[in-house]
ROLO-219777 format. One record per residue (C-alpha): x, y, z. Coordinates in steps of 0.25 Angstrom, whole numbers, plus 5000, padded with zeros to 4 digits. Example, Ala and Ser with C-alpha at 12.3 -4.5 7.8 and 13.67 -1.06 7.14 Angstrom:
2
504949825031/505549965029/
END
This chain:
1141
508044365266/507444345252/506044405256/506944505263/507544565250/506344555243/505644645253/506644765250/506544725235/505044755237/505544895243/506344925232/505344915223/504345005232/505645105234/505145125218/504045175221/504045325224/502645325232/503345235242/504645245243/505545375251/506845295248/507645305239/507845155228/509245145234/508945135249/508444985246/509144935235/510444965239/510344885250/509444775242/510644745232/511744745242/511044635251/510644555240/512044575232/512844515245/511744405245/512044335232/513544355233/513444265246/512644165240/513244175226/514544145235/513944035243/513343975231/514643965222/515243885234/513943785236/514143765219/515643755220/515743635231/514443565222/515243585211/516543515217/515643395221/514943375208/516243405198/517043275206/517243175197/517343015194/517542915184/516142865179/515942765166/515242845155/515342775140/516142665145/517342735151/517642805166/517542955164/517743075175/516343105178/516043225187/515243185200/513743275196/513743175183/513643035190/512542975189/511942855193/512242735186/513642775182/514842685185/515942755191/517442755196/517942795208/519342795213/520042815226/519842935235/518442965226/517343005233/516042925227/515143015220/513842935220/513242825227/513842695220/513842555218/515342505219/515442405209/516842385208/518342435214/519842395213/519642365227/519642185228/518142145228/517842295224/517742345237/517842475240/518342585252/517742715255/517742805265/516342855269/516742985276/515743075268/514542975274/514842935286/516043025291/516842895293/518242885287/518542725289/518442675273/517242585270/517142465258/516142455248/516242325241/515642295226/514842185221/515442075217/514942065204/515342185201/516642195207/516942065197/516442145185/516642295185/517942315187/518342375173/517842495165/517342425154/516442325165/516042445173/515442525161/514642425155/514142395171/512442395169/511942345181/510742385188/510542415202/509342445211/509442515222/508742595234/508442745232/509342845237/509342875252/510142915262/510642785270/512142785268/512442635274/511142575265/510942555250/510242435243/510242385229/510442285219/511342275206/510742205195/511742155187/512142025177/510841975181/511041975194/510842065206/511542105218/511242185231/512042315234/512242355246/512942495255/514442415252/514342435238/513842575238/514942685237/514142825243/514442965238/515343015247/516142915249/517742915245/518342775240/519642755248/520542655246/520042605232/520542645220/519442625210/518042585212/516742565203/515342615206/513842635201/513242765204/511842725211/511542855218/512142995213/511843145217/510943175227/510543025228/511942965234/511642925249/512443045254/511743145247/510443085254/510943095267/511243245266/510043285267/509243405261/510143545262/509543645270/509443795271/510043825284/509543955292/510144005304/508944015317/509344195317/508944185299/507544125303/507444235315/508044345308/507044315296/505844315307/506344455313/506444515298/505144465297/504744555308/505344665304/504544655292/503344655298/503844755306/504144855295/502544815288/501844855300/502744995302/502645025287/501145015290/501245085302/501745205297/500845185283/499845205290/500245335299/500645385286/499245365281/498645435294/499645545292/499345575277/497845595281/498245665294/499245745290/499845735276/498445775269/498245895275/499645945273/499846005258/501246015260/501545875259/500545845248/501245755236/500345765226/499845635228/498245625233/498545485240/497745445251/498445435264/498045275265/498745265251/499945345256/500145265269/500145145259/501145205250/501945235264/501945095268/502745045257/503545155260/503945135273/504144975270/505245045262/505945145272/505845035284/506244935274/507644925282/506944855294/506944725285/508444735284/508744665271/510244695272/510244615286/510344475278/511544525270/512144565281/511844415291/512444355277/513744435278/513844395293/513644265289/514644245279/515644335289/515444235300/515644115291/516744155286/517444185300/517144035302/517943995289/518944085294/519044035309/520543975310/520043905324/518943815315/519943785304/520643645304/522243645299/522343505298/521443495287/521443635284/519943635286/519443775290/517943785293/516943835284/515543895285/514943835274/513543935275/513644075280/512144075285/512143995298/513244065306/512544115318/511743975319/512943925324/512744005338/511643935340/511743775339/511043705348/511243585344/512443495336/512543385330/513843305327/514243175320/515643115326/516443045318/517143135310/516443255318/516843235333/517943135331/519043125321/518742965317/519942935321/520142815330/521342815339/521842695347/521942755362/521942645373/521642515373/521342395386/522242265386/522142165397/521542265406/522442385404/522342515398/523342565387/523442705381/523742805393/524842875392/526042795398/527542745396/528142605394/528042605408/526642615410/526742745418/525642875414/526142985408/525243115404/526043135392/527043045385/527343005370/526642925360/527042775360/528242755348/527642645339/529042655331/529242505335/528042475325/528142465311/526742455310/526242585318/525742705309/526342805316/525042885321/524642815333/524742885345/524742805359/525542845372/525542705380/526942665380/526642545389/525642485379/526842485371/527742425380/526842305385/526542285368/527942265365/528442195377/527242095375/526942055390/525542075387/525041975376/523842035377/524042185372/524742115360/523442035360/522642165361/523142225348/523442105339/521842105341/521842245336/522542205324/521742095320/520342115324/519942205314/519442235301/520442345296/520942325283/522542355281/523242415268/524642405268/525042435252/525642585255/526442535266/525842575278/524742505285/523342565282/522042505289/520642525285/519742505296/518242485295/518142585308/519242695313/519142615326/519642485321/520742565314/521242615325/521342495333/522042395321/522942545320/523242555336/523642385334/524642415323/525242515331/525442425343/526142325334/524842245329/524742295316/523642235305/524342215293/523742135282/522442055280/521841955270/520441875269/520841785282/522141835288/522541955297/524142025297/524542075309/525942125313/526142105328/527342185334/527942145321/527642025319/526741985306/525541885308/524441835300/523241785306/522141705300/520741785301/519641675303/518541775305/518241925307/516941955315/516642075311/515942195318/514542245317/513742335326/513042225333/514242155336/515242265342/516542185339/517242115329/518141995330/519141925320/519541785323/520941745319/521841625318/523241655324/524741595316/524641495327/523441445325/522441485336/520941565334/520741685340/519541785339/519941945343/518742045346/518542185347/517442255349/516342335359/516542295374/515042285376/515142175365/516642105371/516342105384/515142015381/515941905376/517241905384/517641775391/517241785405/518741775410/519241915405/520141955416/520242105409/518742115406/518542225418/519842305416/519542305402/518142365405/518742465414/519742515403/518442525393/517842615402/518842685403/519042705388/517642735386/517842855396/518842915388/517842885376/518742805368/518242685359/518342555367/518242405361/518642285368/519542185361/519642015366/520041885358/519741745359/520441615357/519641515347/519641365346/519841305333/518641215334/517741335340/518141415328/517941315317/516541305324/516341455323/516841475311/515841385304/514541465310/515441595304/515641545291/514241515291/513641645295/514641725285/513641655274/512441665279/511441735269/510541785280/510941855293/512241845291/512841975300/511741905313/512441765309/513741805308/513541905321/512941765329/514341685325/515141795329/514641785342/515041635345/516441675344/516541795349/516341755365/517341725378/518241835372/519441875378/519642025382/521042095378/520642235380/519942365373/520342485364/520142615365/519942705353/519842855352/518842905342/519543045341/518643165343/519043295334/519943395343/519043465352/517643405351/517543375366/517743535368/516943575356/515743495361/516043535376/516043685371/514643675363/513843595375/514443705383/513643805372/512243715375/512543655362/512143505361/512843395351/512243295347/513243185340/512543115328/513342995322/513242865315/514242805326/513942695335/513442735350/514642695358/515542795347/514542895348/514342875363/516042895365/516243015356/515243065364/516043065377/517243085367/516943235364/516243265378/514843255373/514643155383/515043165395/515243095410/514243175413/513243145403/512143055403/512042975391/510542935386/510342815375/509242805366/508642685372/508642745386/507942855381/506742775373/505942785386/506142935388/505742965372/504442865375/504042905388/504043065383/503242995370/502242935379/502243065387/501743155375/500843035371/500043065384/500143215384/499543215370/498143205364/496943315362/497543435372/499243385368/499143515358/498643605369/499643565379/500943625384/502143575378/502943505390/504443485387/505043405397/506343345398/506843205396/507843225406/508143265420/508843395419/510343425422/510843295418/511943295405/511143195396/511643125381/510943045371/511542935363/510642895352/510642805341/510042815324/509142705328/508742745340/508342885334/507642815323/506942735332/506542855340/506142945330/505642885319/504342805318/504642645315/504442595302/503342495307/502442635310/502742685295/502242535289/501142535296/500642695293/501142645277/500042535278/498942635276/499142675264/498042745257/496942775268/495542735263/494842825273/494842985277/494842905291/496142845287/496842955282/496543035293/497042935303/498342905295/498643045295/498243045309/499242925313/500442995304/500343125311/500443045325/501542965319/502143115316/501843175328/502343065337/503643055329/504043205330/503743215345/504643075346/505743165339/505543275348/505643205360/506843135355/507543285352/506843335366/507543215374/508943215365/509143375366/508943365381/510443285381/511743355379/512343275368/511643165359/512243055351/511542995340/512242885336/512042785322/511442895316/511142915301/511243045293/509843045292/509643035307/510843145310/509843255301/508643185311/509243235323/509743365320/508343385312/507543335326/508543435334/508143535325/506643525324/506443495338/507143575346/507443715337/508943715337/509943755330/510843615326/512143595319/512643465314/514043425312/514543315304/515743275294/515243165284/514243155275/513243075284/513243225294/512743305282/511143275283/511343315297/512143435294/511143495286/510043465293/510643555306/510443695305/512143705305/512943595297/514343595301/515343495293/516643445299/517543435288/518543325289/518843185285/517443135282/517143215271/516343345267/515143315266/514643365279/515543505275/514843515263/513343505269/513743595281/513743725285/514943745292/516143645293/517543635300/518343525302/518343485315/517243475327/517843555337/517643695328/516143685330/516443755344/516843885335/515943875325/514743885334/515243955347/516144035342/515744075327/514244025329/513944115341/514844235335/513944235323/512644195331/513044325339/513544405328/512144385320/511344415331/512044545334/511844575318/510344555318/509944625329/510944755327/510344735313/508944745316/509144845326/510044945318/508944935306/507744965315/508445095322/508745135306/507545105300/506445145312/506945295310/506045295299/504845255307/505045365317/505345465306/503945415301/503245485312/503845615308/503545615293/502245575292/502445425289/503145455275/503945345275/504945455275/506445395277/507245435290/508645445283/509245465270/508945365259/510545335257/510745305273/509445215273/510245145261/511645135268/511245115283/511244955280/512244945271/513445025276/513045105289/512545005296/513044875293/514544845293/514544865309/513544755311/514044665300/515344665308/514744625320/513844535313/515344465308/516344505320/515644515334/515944415343/515544435359/516444345364/517944285358/517944145350/518644095363/517644135372/516544085365/517143935365/517543965379/516143995383/515043905375/513943965383/514044085374/513544005363/512043995370/511644135365/511344065352/510843945353/509644035363/509444135351/510044255362/510344355351/509544355342/508044325344/506644405342/506844485355/508344525351/507744555338/506544645344/507644715353/508344745342/507244815335/506844875349/508344945348/508144975334/506845045335/507145125347/508645155342/507745215329/506945305338/508245365345/508845385332/507445465326/507045525338/508345595345/508645665331/507245685330/507245755342/508545835340/507945875326/506645945332/507346055336/508746095331/509546195326/510946185321/512346245324/511846335312/510646385315/509946285306/509146175312/509546025305/508245965308/508045935293/507645785287/508945745282/509845795295/508945715303/508945585293/510545595294/510445615310/509745505313/510645405302/511945455309/511445415322/510745285317/512245245310/512945275322/512045205331/511845075325/513345075322/513545095337/512544995342/513344905333/514644945341/513844915354/513444785350/514744735345/515644645355/516744615348/517444765342/518544755331/519144845322/518144815311/516944835320/517144975324/517645025311/516344955305/515445045315/516145175315/516445155300/514945125298/514645265304/515745345297/515445275284/513845335288/514545475289/515145495276/514245425267/513145505273/513945635271/514345595259/513145565253/512545695260/513745775252/513245875240/514145795231/513245665230/511945755229/512445795216/512645675210/511345615215/510445725219/509345615222/509945515231/510745595239/509745705246/510545725260/511445835255/512245895265/511445835277/512445765283/513345865283/512345965288/511745895298/513045825303/513745965307/512645995318/513245955331/511745935336/511645825326/512745755330/512345765346/510945705342/511645585335/512545565345/511345565354/510445475346/511645355347/511845375361/510445375365/510345235354/511545175361/511645215374/510445125380/511245015372/512445025379/511745015392/510844905390/512144835386/512844875398/511644835405/511544695399/512844655399/513144725415/511944645421/511444535411/512744495405/512744375394/513744275394/514444335382/514344465389/515144395401/516044335394/516444485385/516644545399/517744435404/518244395391/519644455394/519844375408/519244245400/520244255389/521244265399/520644125407/520943985403/520243955390/518943835391/519443705392/518743585387/518343525401/518943385403/518643255398/517643175406/517743025409/516542925411/517042815416/516442685417/515542735405/515542585399/514242615389/515342725381/516342595379/516542505366/516342625356/517142565347/516742595332/516842495323/516542525309/514942535306/514742445297/515342285297/517042295295/517742225284/517642095291/516742035278/517842105270/518942035275/518441895276/517741905264/519341945258/518642025249/519442155252/520842065248/521342115236/521241995224/521641985209/520742045201/520942055185/519942175182/520942265192/522342215189/522542345179/521942425190/522742365201/523942375193/523742515189/523342555204/524742485210/523842405219/524542295225/524542185219/523242095220/523141965230/523942045240/523142025254/523142155258/522042265259/522242405250/521442505257/522142615264/521542725272/521542855265/521942975272/
END
């Protein structure tokens, strides 16, 4: 818009030159000032809102040691090296080294929802030496340690550094660092040293660059304005040449045209070139840009005000955080979505189980009879029930209480004992803190079924078994990791026997079962059924251990636990020795609850030809399971994995290499599909596979780096060629991957980092030239959100980082269908109609001057009154087109959602492109011809009722202007699909306003006050009292509009669009039953989808429990704090951790 404004400013300067301008100064200045004023106000409002948000964050406070004391300091004043104090529920303002805390051994519990979207708490632990010496304010103030660490980077899960203090060095890792964006939970006070602040923090490094986003229509509109500007130059030049020729042939020989200037015809033609630039400047519409901004602003408010996108449970409305991208919402090809917290609620629920080959969890009464509707199980008999657990199988409860099948009680006892969950009972009710939501759901289920985990110490665990408390000695905890895919615990019962309890993925459990397991096949069938219902499954088993066997194994276990090198590998090897010959108890089935409406939303978006890619940090099984649960994957989908398509990509690279060579650049581009057409496919890949396929290996890079400084020109040339070949190969591999992935109906990328998420989005943008949308809820999604053409943030329990970086935000994923299929489609249609009409009405208005030039010696004389030129785009034709751009809709919102196929017009750019642009210009040209030549013909030989001929220039200008105003306003009526009182009032009101202002400006009174500005005195009243003039106006309007009506009628009758068909039958469609979600599809026997149980991404709390470091011990420096805070007396063998609501 800037160059257009400069252009109009230049025209304003040219208007000040009398030899050039034939227009009054106000014809350009008034619209220019109006446009600049509105734009300035809008930008001011945006800047103030952005500044207010930044100020709110920068002015948050925390305690920082200054002058030996803790003082309240704003975040913006925190610097590297500051020692800060944080309290419970405080946000961490920078990346800090944990020095000490009020928890035993300086543990600190943090919620990382802002970083990774996970709401389960994670713990950090300070160094023992800082825990010992840095508890009091005076010791913290004199802390003089020196830290040497890595440079600022975006790796959230890694940190490398060394603390030098008291003549010793201490290694630092990520477990001792609190990252900015975390929230302190269940820790009353903690102290830390600032390592990275501001833009150097890891969360900011992951944010990526802020990109200025513009819509596809913006770029297209700019190119069209360039085209119009070129047309303006050519027309002005042609008319200037015509004037020079006319001056040479006619002007110089006509004495009555002599103006006292003895200028040559060529010089007069040169002056007229600039004169025509001024007269025809309305072809380059400055008011177009401000009108577009007004429409976008209004559409943004409609999104904000949409009650159907308002989430009442958390009082969260939808929010359009930008006003420049609305119509691009109607052109989306690809959606890139996070999983945790975006598609799911991140809330795990125990749904079903299989015990001793019997499936439980269906709607059954105590007599084992199934019912479609049955009340929830009443757990009032259980004093430890939490009151929130919903279960409907009364038969299972009857079995537990009767005790007829010991395996059932054994099953739930295993769930209560085999875990690394921590418990807090200080405030009365039991509160669990689990390393993963799945583990918390299992322990909570066992608690409700009568086996409640009550307490644990370093080497004991207490369980309430149907009201009887029993304490078991914990001999070993065999913790989970991603390779083992299971965890075990070895306990000694009060009776003295030793048992191992294990839970894990069926793929690893079945390999370790004793060959004599009678329910193995029945459990496997149950796993298939659970998997078909997209539930997350795992198997439970146990083993009796002889005293001698355990003693021998324990020696190996103790030795591996203190190994100085390869400790993890040594422990895993020892674990394998004891985890064998297991007895299968059964399997659990957990539902990772989807957000409401996710399957329906994905189904409708797929019908709108929008492809959805899920990018998540979760493991492959979990991501795939959610894909089936949300109907992104169905039973008809052929799932391909990264390993499966390696050969396809390798073959394609070989074929491309074979086709390459000297003449490769002249060969036509061959687009060969990777898969045969017609089959529905989905691709599931991992982040490590993605790096291997798309990026060069480090070994190759190191080989290149060996050529440090080429000594000869030949070496320099070879090195350059080698680098070019590697880059070309890398680009070709990336393009091949994108081509293959885009042939799939859905893509799931798991175990991807925030940087990889953004890379995937960028690859599709770069190689497919498609409009992309990214949606997420955590800080790990910020880079992806900023990279996509449109970023959407989910404002839920996972923090506000994604929302603050997004273009649009709302509380639930299901609102995305309304944002795209309703608001996005409407915005696109409205903007396209607006632009087509705007170009049409401006060409119809401006080109009348062009036709008039052939009859006035190409003298740059205007065909209208100056005030009409000034107010045409401001008052006479602006309101109807603005209202159409704000309110028009081809079909209702309900029909838009019911027929998602209507969305494809935006994806294919069918409503606004160069073809449509030139059709609008041609329409404007033809309209201008009719507007000029019909009145011209009518005025050639005309006599009024009074015998006088009203064929003067001023009457002609009034006639053409009146016909123009009526034509363009009626044309907008023909383009309007959705009629309201406001639209009708604006159309007829604009016509009435034109006549009212015209009669006022043509009155004698205003001429007396401003004689030089208002020179059409009495013209309107004199001309418009003639019926002949009115007949001319009516004829002109009819000739302009009737062909349009005829073409529209034929088009809707012979070649109706989908929208036309729906409009035609909208009454019948409203009466029909509303579109329903298609039935869930089950994929039975799909064993590849089992074992989607998600343990924590990191190791659990086993090391912490075994070491006893989490148990409160008396510590002198904290006595005062403990007394003030009302903490339980030291020495209590219970944890004091409570999950924050």
